[in-house]
N, C-alpha and C positions, 0 to 999 in steps of 0.2 A: 092192170096198170091204169092209173087215173087218166093219163092223156088219151088212151084209147077210148075210155068211157066218155070223156069230154068230146072227142072227135065223132063219136057215134050220135051225139046230140046236136051236131052242127049241120045247118042247111046253108044255102047260098041265095042271096037276093038277085035281082035282075042285073046288078052291077058286079056280081060275083064276089060280093063281100060276105064274110061269115056272119050268120045270124043264128039265133037259137032255133033248132028244129022243134024242140019241146022245152020252152022256157022254164016251166015249173020243175021238170025233172032235172034240168041243168042247175037251177038254183038249189034244189034239194041235194044234188051231188056236191056242189061247190061250197055252200055255206058251212057244213060241218068241217070241211078241210080248212077253210079260212079261219074258223074259230080255234083250230089246233095250232095256229101260228107255225106252219111247217118251216123247216130249215134245210131241206135237201133239194138238190137241183131238180130232180124229176117232178117232185110234188109242186115246187114253186113254179116251174114252167107250165105244168098242166093247169094249175090254179090261175096263172096269168092268162093263158089262152081262154079258159072258161070265162074269166072276168072281161076279157076283150070282147068275146062273143056276146056277153050280156050288156055291153055298152058301158062298162065301168072302166073307162080308159085310164084314169089316174091310178086306180088300184092295180090295174093290169100292168101298167108301166112299172110300178113299184115292185111287184112280184117278179116280173120278167127281168128287171134290173138285178134283183137279188139272185135269181137263177143264173144270170150271166156272170155275176161275181163268183159263182161256184163252178162254172163250166171248167172242166179239167181236160178237155180235148178240143181240137179245132172244130170237129163236127158238132159238139155240144154248144160251143161258142157261136157258131154260125146259126144253128137251129134257134137258140134263144134270141139271138140278135134279129133274125128275120121275123120272129114273132113280135119282138119289140118294134121293129119297123112297121109292122101292120098296126100296132097300137098307135104309133105316131100318126100314121096315114089316116086311120079311122077317126082320130081326134082332130084332124084337119092340118096336121104338120107334114105334108107330103115332102117338103124340102128336107126335113129331119129324117124322114124315111129313106129318101134317096141317099143321103150321106151314110146312113147305116148300111144300106144295101151295097153301095159301092165299096165300102170297107170290107164287107163280107164276101163280095165277089172277088176282091183281090186275095183274101185269105183262102177262099175255095180254090182259086187257080194255083196257089202256092202249096197248100197243105191238105186240102180235102176235095179232090176233083169229083167225088161222088155227090157233093153238095152244090156243084156248079149250076146245074139247071134250076135248082131252087133259088139260088141267089139271083140268077138272071130273071126268073119269073117274077120275083118280088120287086126287083128293080124296074122291070117293065111296067108293073102296076103303079109304082110310084111315079114313073114318067108319064103315064096316062093321066094321073091325077094332076100332074103339073102342066098338062096340055102339050107335052112334047111328043106328039103322036108318031112322027117318023122315027125318032130315036127309040121310042117304045117298041115300035114294030120290029126294028132291027134286033133289039135285045130279046124280044119274045120269040122271034124266028130262030135265033141261036139256041134258046132254051128248048124249043120244039125239036130242032135237029138233034140235040143231045138226047132228048127223051126218046125220039124215034130210034136212035142208035142203041139205047139201053133196052128198048122194047117193052116198057111198062105201059099197058093200055090206059090205066087211070091217069097217069101223068101226061101222056100224049093227049088224052081227051081234055085235060085241064088246060094245057097250053093252047090247044085249038079253040077252046071256049073263050079264052082271053083274047086271042087274035080275032075271033068273030066279034066280040064286044068292041074291040078297037075299030073294026071295020064299020060298025053301025053307030058308034057314038059320035 
């Protein structure tokens, strides 16, 4: 699956933003896919994430928006929207990211509780970028509590890392 291949090429910078772990390999993976002008949800989402990581925010937003248009479940809608929120945030539109994250948080609470911690985590990051540290801390602690209850060590570590970042920034 393309998204898995993209994810394997992602690293994180000191602000816990996604960056290319191997830029050349990521470009080699993404460029042929982009040239094919894909039209399915999974490929558009993966391509959007890859472009986001490469810093091509406009193209990432376009592809993620097309993926969102094709999302046929709440889970897919939330996933693509949270990726889109990252693209907005990385491009400097933290307020736009917050709006998307809040809408997806409401959708997760209503229809996809398995996505709730992801929506909270993304909202927390947007709030950090907006300078609303206490609100971010509350949201991120809720995400961590959910992740601890779910027992996924990677997700727990991710939430703890963002909380550490919040404590030091």
